[in-house]
C-alpha positions as CSV (number, residue, x, y, z in Angstrom):
1,M,84.9,79.6,60.4
2,A,82.3,80.0,63.1
3,S,80.0,77.2,64.1
4,S,76.3,77.6,63.7
5,T,75.6,75.1,66.4
6,P,75.0,76.9,69.6
7,L,77.4,76.3,72.6
8,P,76.0,74.8,75.6
9,P,75.6,77.0,78.6
10,I,78.2,77.4,81.2
11,P,76.5,77.8,84.6
12,G,77.1,80.9,86.4
13,T,78.5,82.8,83.3
14,T,77.2,85.2,80.5
15,P,79.1,84.6,77.4
16,F,80.1,87.4,75.4
17,D,79.1,86.9,72.2
18,G,77.5,89.2,69.1
19,E,73.9,89.2,70.7
20,Q,75.8,90.7,74.1
21,A,78.0,93.1,72.2
22,K,75.0,94.9,70.4
23,K,73.1,94.6,73.6
24,G,75.8,96.4,75.7
25,Y,77.3,98.8,73.0
26,A,76.2,101.9,74.5
27,L,77.2,100.7,77.8
28,N,80.5,99.7,76.6
29,K,81.2,102.8,74.6
30,M,80.4,104.8,77.9
31,C,83.0,102.6,79.8
32,F,85.4,103.3,77.1
33,S,85.0,107.3,77.5
34,F,86.5,106.4,81.0
35,N,90.0,106.4,79.4
36,S,89.7,110.3,79.6
37,A,90.1,112.0,82.7
38,D,87.9,114.7,82.0
39,N,84.9,112.2,81.2
40,R,85.7,110.3,84.8
41,A,85.1,114.1,86.2
42,A,82.0,114.5,84.1
43,F,80.6,111.1,85.2
44,L,81.3,111.8,89.0
45,K,79.8,115.1,88.7
46,D,76.4,114.0,87.4
47,E,76.1,110.1,86.7
48,E,72.5,110.2,85.6
49,A,72.9,113.1,83.0
50,Y,76.3,111.0,81.6
51,M,74.1,108.0,81.4
52,R,71.4,109.7,79.4
53,Q,74.3,111.0,77.0
54,Y,75.0,107.4,76.0
55,G,71.3,106.2,76.0
56,L,71.9,103.3,78.5
57,T,68.8,101.4,79.1
58,E,67.3,101.2,82.4
59,P,68.9,98.0,83.4
60,Q,72.2,99.3,82.5
61,A,71.5,102.4,84.5
62,A,70.4,100.3,87.4
63,A,73.6,98.4,87.3
64,I,75.7,101.3,87.1
65,R,74.1,102.8,90.1
66,A,74.6,99.6,92.3
67,K,78.0,99.2,90.9
68,N,77.3,95.4,90.3
69,V,79.7,93.9,87.9
70,L,77.4,90.5,87.3
71,Q,74.4,93.0,86.7
72,L,76.6,95.1,84.1
73,I,77.7,91.9,82.3
74,A,74.1,90.7,82.1
75,A,73.4,93.9,80.6
76,G,75.9,93.3,77.9
77,G,79.0,94.9,79.4
78,N,82.4,93.4,78.3
79,A,85.2,93.1,81.5
80,Y,87.8,95.0,79.6
81,Y,85.5,98.4,79.4
82,L,84.0,97.5,82.8
83,A,87.4,97.7,84.6
84,K,87.4,101.4,83.2
85,F,84.3,101.9,85.3
86,A,85.7,100.0,88.5
87,G,88.6,102.2,88.7
88,I,86.7,105.2,89.0
89,F,85.6,104.0,92.1
90,G,88.9,102.6,93.4
91,L,88.0,99.1,92.6
92,D,90.5,96.7,91.3
93,M,90.4,93.0,89.8
94,Q,90.4,91.5,92.9
95,D,87.4,93.5,94.0
96,I,85.6,92.4,91.0
97,G,86.5,88.8,91.3
98,A,85.1,88.9,95.0
99,Q,81.9,90.2,93.6
100,Q,81.6,87.6,90.9
101,T,82.3,84.8,93.4
102,G,80.3,86.2,96.3
103,M,83.2,86.3,98.6
104,T,84.4,89.2,100.6
105,K,87.8,90.6,99.1
106,E,89.9,89.0,101.5
107,Q,88.6,85.5,101.1
108,F,88.7,86.1,97.2
109,K,92.5,86.9,97.8
110,A,93.0,84.0,100.1
111,K,91.5,81.4,97.7
112,L,94.1,83.2,94.9
113,V,96.8,82.5,97.4
114,A,95.7,78.7,98.1
115,A,95.5,78.1,94.3
116,G,99.0,79.3,93.8
117,Q,100.5,77.2,96.0
């Protein structure tokens, strides 16, 4: 059974809870559509029209235009669906991790290697 007591905030994070799920429904639905190669091609052909088709909010659309994962998470994006969006542009989880930590990809990879030693 879920507790009604709010959890303490975790600095630098946006927990994906029920409110975030509602907020990001259209964004996540659009990103899920990228499972289809035809949909990925349609998005790349006209990103603005594709976003309008899903009814994204302006903050969501701005984050898509900027390809900014932290903004997408704040706009209700779920990491699993956002990975489908990032894949369109050849970005992998190390690119995303670097963006989230404010590092270059090379710095982020070095940090991962150092942590594994």
